py3Dmol code that shows the C-alpha trace and the ligand (Angstrom):
import py3Dmol

protein = """\
ATOM      1  CA  MET A   1    -149.302 145.545-191.555  1.00  0.00           C
ATOM      2  CA  PRO A   2    -147.419 148.421-193.178  1.00  0.00           C
ATOM      3  CA  ALA A   3    -149.798 150.466-195.331  1.00  0.00           C
ATOM      4  CA  ASP A   4    -147.588 150.295-198.390  1.00  0.00           C
ATOM      5  CA  ARG A   5    -146.591 146.651-198.092  1.00  0.00           C
ATOM      6  CA  ALA A   6    -149.286 144.510-199.672  1.00  0.00           C
ATOM      7  CA  PRO A   7    -148.581 140.757-199.383  1.00  0.00           C
ATOM      8  CA  HIS A   8    -148.617 140.501-203.197  1.00  0.00           C
ATOM      9  CA  PRO A   9    -148.244 143.320-205.690  1.00  0.00           C
ATOM     10  CA  ALA A  10    -151.654 144.405-206.945  1.00  0.00           C
ATOM     11  CA  PRO A  11    -152.025 144.164-210.741  1.00  0.00           C
ATOM     12  CA  ARG A  12    -153.036 147.334-212.551  1.00  0.00           C
ATOM     13  CA  PRO A  13    -156.622 147.090-213.743  1.00  0.00           C
ATOM     14  CA  ARG A  14    -157.069 147.770-217.467  1.00  0.00           C
ATOM     15  CA  GLN A  15    -160.096 148.117-219.639  1.00  0.00           C
ATOM     16  CA  HIS A  16    -159.867 148.141-223.441  1.00  0.00           C
ATOM     17  CA  GLY A  17    -156.235 149.214-223.271  1.00  0.00           C
ATOM     18  CA  SER A  18    -156.851 152.031-220.810  1.00  0.00           C
ATOM     19  CA  HIS A  19    -156.690 152.176-217.005  1.00  0.00           C
ATOM     20  CA  HIS A  20    -159.797 151.752-214.896  1.00  0.00           C
ATOM     21  CA  ARG A  21    -160.258 154.706-212.628  1.00  0.00           C
ATOM     22  CA  LEU A  22    -161.049 153.387-209.174  1.00  0.00           C
ATOM     23  CA  LEU A  23    -163.231 155.449-206.882  1.00  0.00           C
ATOM     24  CA  ARG A  24    -161.688 156.314-203.554  1.00  0.00           C
ATOM     25  CA  PRO A  25    -163.000 154.195-200.635  1.00  0.00           C
ATOM     26  CA  ALA A  26    -164.724 157.094-198.845  1.00  0.00           C
ATOM     27  CA  GLN A  27    -166.434 158.153-202.075  1.00  0.00           C
ATOM     28  CA  THR A  28    -167.457 154.578-202.874  1.00  0.00           C
ATOM     29  CA  GLN A  29    -168.920 154.072-199.399  1.00  0.00           C
ATOM     30  CA  ARG A  30    -170.826 157.349-199.434  1.00  0.00           C
ATOM     31  CA  ASP A  31    -172.095 157.232-203.017  1.00  0.00           C
ATOM     32  CA  ARG A  32    -172.259 153.504-203.581  1.00  0.00           C
ATOM     33  CA  ARG A  33    -175.718 153.653-205.133  1.00  0.00           C
ATOM     34  CA  ASP A  34    -174.611 156.273-207.636  1.00  0.00           C
ATOM     35  CA  THR A  35    -171.026 155.562-208.681  1.00  0.00           C
ATOM     36  CA  ARG A  36    -171.708 156.352-212.373  1.00  0.00           C
ATOM     37  CA  GLY A  37    -170.432 152.984-213.537  1.00  0.00           C
ATOM     38  CA  ARG A  38    -167.002 153.274-211.917  1.00  0.00           C
ATOM     39  CA  PRO A  39    -165.541 150.451-209.815  1.00  0.00           C
ATOM     40  CA  GLY A  40    -164.517 150.937-206.210  1.00  0.00           C
ATOM     41  CA  THR A  41    -164.255 149.454-202.739  1.00  0.00           C
ATOM     42  CA  GLY A  42    -165.892 150.799-199.580  1.00  0.00           C
ATOM     43  CA  ALA A  43    -164.637 151.336-196.024  1.00  0.00           C
ATOM     44  CA  ALA A  44    -164.308 147.616-195.198  1.00  0.00           C
ATOM     45  CA  GLU A  45    -163.469 146.118-198.587  1.00  0.00           C
ATOM     46  CA  LYS A  46    -160.582 148.523-199.260  1.00  0.00           C
ATOM     47  CA  PHE A  47    -158.446 146.175-197.179  1.00  0.00           C
ATOM     48  CA  ASN A  48    -159.038 143.493-199.840  1.00  0.00           C
ATOM     49  CA  ILE A  49    -158.335 145.853-202.726  1.00  0.00           C
ATOM     50  CA  ALA A  50    -155.576 143.720-204.291  1.00  0.00           C
ATOM     51  CA  ASP A  51    -158.022 140.788-204.623  1.00  0.00           C
ATOM     52  CA  HIS A  52    -160.718 143.028-206.076  1.00  0.00           C
ATOM     53  CA  ILE A  53    -158.314 144.476-208.662  1.00  0.00           C
ATOM     54  CA  ARG A  54    -157.291 140.965-209.714  1.00  0.00           C
ATOM     55  CA  GLU A  55    -160.956 140.065-210.194  1.00  0.00           C
ATOM     56  CA  LEU A  56    -161.483 143.270-212.137  1.00  0.00           C
ATOM     57  CA  THR A  57    -158.660 142.489-214.564  1.00  0.00           C
ATOM     58  CA  LYS A  58    -160.092 139.013-215.182  1.00  0.00           C
ATOM     59  CA  GLY A  59    -163.675 140.143-215.684  1.00  0.00           C
ATOM     60  CA  ASP A  60    -165.555 141.538-218.658  1.00  0.00           C
ATOM     61  CA  GLY A  61    -164.646 145.115-217.832  1.00  0.00           C
ATOM     62  CA  GLY A  62    -167.950 145.821-216.095  1.00  0.00           C
ATOM     63  CA  ALA A  63    -167.692 148.066-213.071  1.00  0.00           C
ATOM     64  CA  LYS A  64    -168.119 146.418-209.691  1.00  0.00           C
ATOM     65  CA  VAL A  65    -168.737 148.204-206.421  1.00  0.00           C
ATOM     66  CA  CYS A  66    -167.730 146.222-203.337  1.00  0.00           C
ATOM     67  CA  SER A  67    -169.146 147.877-200.271  1.00  0.00           C
ATOM     68  CA  CYS A  68    -171.322 146.890-197.304  1.00  0.00           C
ATOM     69  CA  ASP A  69    -173.616 149.136-195.231  1.00  0.00           C
ATOM     70  CA  ILE A  70    -171.587 151.602-193.153  1.00  0.00           C
ATOM     71  CA  GLU A  71    -173.340 150.289-189.995  1.00  0.00           C
ATOM     72  CA  ASP A  72    -171.571 146.960-190.587  1.00  0.00           C
ATOM     73  CA  VAL A  73    -168.077 148.516-190.662  1.00  0.00           C
ATOM     74  CA  ASN A  74    -166.938 147.875-187.100  1.00  0.00           C
ATOM     75  CA  THR A  75    -163.465 146.365-187.152  1.00  0.00           C
ATOM     76  CA  PHE A  76    -160.121 148.133-186.980  1.00  0.00           C
ATOM     77  CA  HIS A  77    -157.139 147.509-189.280  1.00  0.00           C
ATOM     78  CA  SER A  78    -153.845 149.010-188.173  1.00  0.00           C
ATOM     79  CA  SER A  79    -151.340 150.278-190.726  1.00  0.00           C
ATOM     80  CA  TYR A  80    -148.257 152.422-191.010  1.00  0.00           C
ATOM     81  CA  SER A  81    -146.191 153.952-193.755  1.00  0.00           C
ATOM     82  CA  ILE A  82    -142.634 152.775-194.191  1.00  0.00           C
ATOM     83  CA  ASN A  83    -139.991 153.852-196.703  1.00  0.00           C
ATOM     84  CA  ASP A  84    -136.504 155.324-196.581  1.00  0.00           C
ATOM     85  CA  ARG A  85    -137.515 158.100-194.183  1.00  0.00           C
ATOM     86  CA  THR A  86    -137.083 158.014-190.440  1.00  0.00           C
ATOM     87  CA  ARG A  87    -140.618 159.338-189.817  1.00  0.00           C
ATOM     88  CA  THR A  88    -143.719 157.174-190.155  1.00  0.00           C
ATOM     89  CA  PHE A  89    -147.468 157.681-189.874  1.00  0.00           C
ATOM     90  CA  LEU A  90    -149.075 155.097-187.616  1.00  0.00           C
ATOM     91  CA  LYS A  91    -152.849 154.721-187.721  1.00  0.00           C
ATOM     92  CA  VAL A  92    -154.232 153.947-184.268  1.00  0.00           C
ATOM     93  CA  GLN A  93    -157.905 154.924-184.671  1.00  0.00           C
ATOM     94  CA  ASP A  94    -160.512 155.147-187.430  1.00  0.00           C
ATOM     95  CA  GLY A  95    -164.107 156.374-187.821  1.00  0.00           C
ATOM     96  CA  CYS A  96    -166.036 158.867-185.710  1.00  0.00           C
ATOM     97  CA  ASP A  97    -169.092 158.796-183.405  1.00  0.00           C
ATOM     98  CA  TYR A  98    -169.624 162.568-183.605  1.00  0.00           C
ATOM     99  CA  THR A  99    -172.283 164.175-185.809  1.00  0.00           C
ATOM    100  CA  CYS A 100    -170.829 167.532-186.898  1.00  0.00           C
ATOM    101  CA  SER A 101    -173.419 168.963-189.279  1.00  0.00           C
ATOM    102  CA  PHE A 102    -170.971 169.725-192.116  1.00  0.00           C
ATOM    103  CA  CYS A 103    -169.091 166.424-192.099  1.00  0.00           C
ATOM    104  CA  THR A 104    -169.651 163.245-194.132  1.00  0.00           C
ATOM    105  CA  ILE A 105    -166.819 161.271-192.544  1.00  0.00           C
ATOM    106  CA  PRO A 106    -169.035 159.194-190.205  1.00  0.00           C
ATOM    107  CA  MET A 107    -171.035 158.102-193.300  1.00  0.00           C
ATOM    108  CA  ALA A 108    -167.861 157.201-195.172  1.00  0.00           C
ATOM    109  CA  ARG A 109    -165.671 155.756-192.395  1.00  0.00           C
ATOM    110  CA  GLY A 110    -168.143 154.378-189.846  1.00  0.00           C
ATOM    111  CA  ILE A 111    -168.130 154.292-186.055  1.00  0.00           C
ATOM    112  CA  SER A 112    -165.100 155.099-183.925  1.00  0.00           C
ATOM    113  CA  ARG A 113    -162.841 152.096-183.499  1.00  0.00           C
ATOM    114  CA  SER A 114    -159.202 151.683-182.528  1.00  0.00           C
ATOM    115  CA  ASP A 115    -156.267 149.399-182.133  1.00  0.00           C
ATOM    116  CA  SER A 116    -155.578 148.105-178.612  1.00  0.00           C
ATOM    117  CA  ILE A 117    -152.771 149.767-176.638  1.00  0.00           C
ATOM    118  CA  GLU A 118    -150.814 146.527-176.857  1.00  0.00           C
ATOM    119  CA  GLY A 119    -151.324 146.461-180.656  1.00  0.00           C
ATOM    120  CA  VAL A 120    -149.965 150.013-181.009  1.00  0.00           C
ATOM    121  CA  LEU A 121    -146.987 149.260-178.755  1.00  0.00           C
ATOM    122  CA  GLN A 122    -146.215 146.193-180.843  1.00  0.00           C
ATOM    123  CA  ASN A 123    -146.260 148.289-184.048  1.00  0.00           C
ATOM    124  CA  ALA A 124    -144.035 150.925-182.413  1.00  0.00           C
ATOM    125  CA  ARG A 125    -141.500 148.268-181.382  1.00  0.00           C
ATOM    126  CA  GLU A 126    -141.544 146.874-184.924  1.00  0.00           C
ATOM    127  CA  LEU A 127    -140.974 150.353-186.360  1.00  0.00           C
ATOM    128  CA  ALA A 128    -138.102 151.019-183.942  1.00  0.00           C
ATOM    129  CA  ALA A 129    -136.497 147.742-185.028  1.00  0.00           C
ATOM    130  CA  ASN A 130    -136.760 148.979-188.636  1.00  0.00           C
ATOM    131  CA  GLY A 131    -134.854 152.185-187.860  1.00  0.00           C
ATOM    132  CA  VAL A 132    -137.824 154.544-187.560  1.00  0.00           C
ATOM    133  CA  LYS A 133    -137.104 157.471-185.211  1.00  0.00           C
ATOM    134  CA  GLU A 134    -140.331 159.469-185.345  1.00  0.00           C
ATOM    135  CA  ILE A 135    -143.967 158.332-185.223  1.00  0.00           C
ATOM    136  CA  VAL A 136    -146.950 160.523-186.072  1.00  0.00           C
ATOM    137  CA  LEU A 137    -150.082 159.089-184.454  1.00  0.00           C
ATOM    138  CA  THR A 138    -153.042 159.348-186.824  1.00  0.00           C
ATOM    139  CA  GLY A 139    -156.774 158.730-186.709  1.00  0.00           C
ATOM    140  CA  VAL A 140    -160.066 160.330-187.708  1.00  0.00           C
ATOM    141  CA  ASN A 141    -160.952 161.298-184.134  1.00  0.00           C
ATOM    142  CA  LEU A 142    -157.735 160.472-182.331  1.00  0.00           C
ATOM    143  CA  GLY A 143    -158.778 161.628-178.853  1.00  0.00           C
ATOM    144  CA  ASP A 144    -161.550 159.016-178.967  1.00  0.00           C
ATOM    145  CA  PHE A 145    -158.943 156.245-179.064  1.00  0.00           C
ATOM    146  CA  GLY A 146    -160.039 153.204-177.075  1.00  0.00           C
ATOM    147  CA  LYS A 147    -163.615 154.382-176.580  1.00  0.00           C
ATOM    148  CA  GLY A 148    -166.984 153.352-177.972  1.00  0.00           C
ATOM    149  CA  PHE A 149    -168.518 150.069-179.063  1.00  0.00           C
ATOM    150  CA  GLU A 150    -166.613 147.921-181.462  1.00  0.00           C
ATOM    151  CA  GLY A 151    -167.782 144.534-182.730  1.00  0.00           C
ATOM    152  CA  GLY A 152    -170.601 144.847-180.154  1.00  0.00           C
ATOM    153  CA  LYS A 153    -168.104 145.174-177.264  1.00  0.00           C
ATOM    154  CA  ARG A 154    -167.412 148.227-175.128  1.00  0.00           C
ATOM    155  CA  ARG A 155    -163.828 149.538-175.266  1.00  0.00           C
ATOM    156  CA  GLU A 156    -162.270 151.041-172.165  1.00  0.00           C
ATOM    157  CA  GLU A 157    -158.752 152.209-173.043  1.00  0.00           C
ATOM    158  CA  SER A 158    -157.732 155.855-173.255  1.00  0.00           C
ATOM    159  CA  PHE A 159    -155.560 158.003-175.486  1.00  0.00           C
ATOM    160  CA  PHE A 160    -153.741 159.305-172.410  1.00  0.00           C
ATOM    161  CA  ASP A 161    -152.759 155.772-171.354  1.00  0.00           C
ATOM    162  CA  LEU A 162    -151.612 155.106-174.910  1.00  0.00           C
ATOM    163  CA  ILE A 163    -149.218 158.060-175.078  1.00  0.00           C
ATOM    164  CA  ARG A 164    -147.845 157.338-171.597  1.00  0.00           C
ATOM    165  CA  GLN A 165    -146.954 153.800-172.609  1.00  0.00           C
ATOM    166  CA  LEU A 166    -145.579 154.808-176.012  1.00  0.00           C
ATOM    167  CA  ASP A 167    -143.224 157.230-174.280  1.00  0.00           C
ATOM    168  CA  ALA A 168    -141.363 154.252-172.777  1.00  0.00           C
ATOM    169  CA  ILE A 169    -140.683 152.431-176.084  1.00  0.00           C
ATOM    170  CA  GLU A 170    -136.947 152.265-176.716  1.00  0.00           C
ATOM    171  CA  GLY A 171    -135.597 153.423-180.064  1.00  0.00           C
ATOM    172  CA  ILE A 172    -138.369 155.903-180.930  1.00  0.00           C
ATOM    173  CA  GLU A 173    -137.062 159.428-180.301  1.00  0.00           C
ATOM    174  CA  ARG A 174    -140.030 161.590-181.277  1.00  0.00           C
ATOM    175  CA  TYR A 175    -143.825 161.357-181.385  1.00  0.00           C
ATOM    176  CA  ARG A 176    -146.383 163.773-182.768  1.00  0.00           C
ATOM    177  CA  ILE A 177    -150.151 163.807-182.312  1.00  0.00           C
ATOM    178  CA  SER A 178    -151.527 164.522-185.780  1.00  0.00           C
ATOM    179  CA  SER A 179    -154.798 166.260-184.841  1.00  0.00           C
ATOM    180  CA  ILE A 180    -157.088 166.184-181.811  1.00  0.00           C
ATOM    181  CA  GLU A 181    -160.524 167.654-181.059  1.00  0.00           C
ATOM    182  CA  PRO A 182    -160.322 170.493-178.481  1.00  0.00           C
ATOM    183  CA  ASN A 183    -162.810 168.845-176.110  1.00  0.00           C
ATOM    184  CA  LEU A 184    -160.720 165.641-176.110  1.00  0.00           C
ATOM    185  CA  LEU A 185    -157.401 167.399-175.562  1.00  0.00           C
ATOM    186  CA  THR A 186    -157.415 167.033-171.783  1.00  0.00           C
ATOM    187  CA  ASP A 187    -155.239 169.012-169.410  1.00  0.00           C
ATOM    188  CA  GLU A 188    -153.451 165.805-168.450  1.00  0.00           C
ATOM    189  CA  ILE A 189    -152.497 165.215-172.116  1.00  0.00           C
ATOM    190  CA  ILE A 190    -151.166 168.777-172.437  1.00  0.00           C
ATOM    191  CA  ASP A 191    -149.194 168.487-169.185  1.00  0.00           C
ATOM    192  CA  PHE A 192    -147.807 165.116-170.183  1.00  0.00           C
ATOM    193  CA  VAL A 193    -146.648 166.346-173.613  1.00  0.00           C
ATOM    194  CA  ALA A 194    -145.098 169.437-172.002  1.00  0.00           C
ATOM    195  CA  ALA A 195    -143.040 167.240-169.655  1.00  0.00           C
ATOM    196  CA  SER A 196    -142.194 164.485-172.157  1.00  0.00           C
ATOM    197  CA  LYS A 197    -138.849 164.448-173.955  1.00  0.00           C
ATOM    198  CA  LYS A 198    -140.314 162.403-176.794  1.00  0.00           C
ATOM    199  CA  PHE A 199    -143.746 163.917-177.482  1.00  0.00           C
ATOM    200  CA  MET A 200    -143.191 167.095-179.446  1.00  0.00           C
ATOM    201  CA  PRO A 201    -145.116 170.215-178.338  1.00  0.00           C
ATOM    202  CA  HIS A 202    -146.996 170.124-181.634  1.00  0.00           C
ATOM    203  CA  PHE A 203    -150.771 170.541-181.358  1.00  0.00           C
ATOM    204  CA  HIS A 204    -153.120 170.582-184.327  1.00  0.00           C
ATOM    205  CA  ILE A 205    -156.522 171.469-182.875  1.00  0.00           C
ATOM    206  CA  PRO A 206    -159.436 172.090-185.273  1.00  0.00           C
ATOM    207  CA  LEU A 207    -161.274 175.309-184.372  1.00  0.00           C
ATOM    208  CA  GLN A 208    -163.873 175.366-187.209  1.00  0.00           C
ATOM    209  CA  GLY A 209    -165.488 178.628-186.007  1.00  0.00           C
ATOM    210  CA  GLY A 210    -164.993 181.486-183.538  1.00  0.00           C
ATOM    211  CA  SER A 211    -168.677 182.079-182.779  1.00  0.00           C
ATOM    212  CA  ASN A 212    -170.460 179.964-180.176  1.00  0.00           C
ATOM    213  CA  ASP A 213    -173.692 180.172-182.194  1.00  0.00           C
ATOM    214  CA  ILE A 214    -171.940 178.820-185.293  1.00  0.00           C
ATOM    215  CA  LEU A 215    -170.191 176.107-183.271  1.00  0.00           C
ATOM    216  CA  ALA A 216    -173.576 175.028-181.867  1.00  0.00           C
ATOM    217  CA  LEU A 217    -175.084 174.929-185.376  1.00  0.00           C
ATOM    218  CA  MET A 218    -172.135 172.836-186.477  1.00  0.00           C
ATOM    219  CA  ARG A 219    -172.858 170.518-183.510  1.00  0.00           C
ATOM    220  CA  ARG A 220    -169.280 170.903-182.323  1.00  0.00           C
ATOM    221  CA  ARG A 221    -168.759 169.747-178.738  1.00  0.00           C
ATOM    222  CA  TYR A 222    -167.029 172.838-177.341  1.00  0.00           C
ATOM    223  CA  ARG A 223    -167.431 176.566-177.062  1.00  0.00           C
ATOM    224  CA  ARG A 224    -164.791 179.059-178.085  1.00  0.00           C
ATOM    225  CA  GLU A 225    -163.863 179.682-174.420  1.00  0.00           C
ATOM    226  CA  LEU A 226    -162.765 176.064-174.034  1.00  0.00           C
ATOM    227  CA  TYR A 227    -160.586 176.370-177.135  1.00  0.00           C
ATOM    228  CA  ALA A 228    -158.971 179.554-175.784  1.00  0.00           C
ATOM    229  CA  ASP A 229    -158.328 177.834-172.427  1.00  0.00           C
ATOM    230  CA  LYS A 230    -156.554 174.937-174.140  1.00  0.00           C
ATOM    231  CA  VAL A 231    -154.326 177.244-176.149  1.00  0.00           C
ATOM    232  CA  ALA A 232    -153.483 179.274-173.022  1.00  0.00           C
ATOM    233  CA  ARG A 233    -152.555 176.102-171.133  1.00  0.00           C
ATOM    234  CA  ILE A 234    -150.338 174.893-174.013  1.00  0.00           C
ATOM    235  CA  ARG A 235    -148.531 178.247-174.101  1.00  0.00           C
ATOM    236  CA  LYS A 236    -147.983 178.168-170.353  1.00  0.00           C
ATOM    237  CA  ARG A 237    -146.979 174.522-169.921  1.00  0.00           C
ATOM    238  CA  CYS A 238    -144.893 174.270-173.082  1.00  0.00           C
ATOM    239  CA  ARG A 239    -143.362 177.688-172.396  1.00  0.00           C
ATOM    240  CA  ILE A 240    -144.322 179.132-175.765  1.00  0.00           C
ATOM    241  CA  ALA A 241    -143.800 182.884-176.050  1.00  0.00           C
ATOM    242  CA  PRO A 242    -147.047 184.920-176.544  1.00  0.00           C
ATOM    243  CA  SER A 243    -145.956 186.056-180.026  1.00  0.00           C
ATOM    244  CA  ALA A 244    -145.324 182.492-181.268  1.00  0.00           C
TER     245      ALA A 244
END
"""
ligand_1 = """\
8
SF4
S -165.303 165.180 -185.127
Fe -164.276 165.468 -187.125
S -164.585 163.547 -188.227
Fe -166.030 163.539 -186.528
S -167.946 164.329 -187.400
Fe -166.834 166.081 -186.502
S -165.577 166.963 -188.188
Fe -166.276 164.887 -188.806
"""
view = py3Dmol.view(width=600, height=400)
view.addModel(protein, "pdb")
view.setStyle({"model": 0}, {"cartoon": {"style": "trace"}})
view.addModel(ligand_1, "xyz")
view.setStyle({"model": 1}, {"stick": {}})
view.zoomTo()
view.show()
């Protein structure tokens, strides 16, 4: 479902003539035992936010936190933005199975889970029919698309297969990969993007640190040499001049 198209408009919650301030889902999930009396919905319940706001406006004004344990957040909800622009952001993956020492995202968003390839293709066709020309693929750990355990079942699809099949969708002229971990940016993905007429040679690759000792302390899954190799391959395959 489009991210900004709720089935019914959500009423604005009010309390004693003033607006409630809702906590953001990630904050609610992470701090749900200490929300300082503010209402909010966690990683799973945010998809029912319109219902929760309605309940809030009917209630006695007391704050309510609707959030389960993060271990129980294991389903994927696809969404995309749609407005009068020709570019949209399409969520294909959520959550992360990595344990980078500085990051709270796994505690706030849960395990890695994704849409199916067929689900993404269906959304892309729908977007093309609505006049969208460019899709930005988004996720928390996008390169992990199709992997991991979800709802107790093992997933076996790959991000590479996804982009190959998206490339054939009629009506979409451009794709961008929003951000991808260096260790998951495979050579076959780089080569495919370099040869594709639709996937833009646009790579956002988080480095986080230039020292291998620091990267190890951060529990990142690559060394700086791997990062340098990826950048060199992108420059070569996408024919980017050294000064660019
Ligand atoms: S890969 Fe990204 S989202 Fe996952 S734990 Fe590391 S920094 Fe956080």
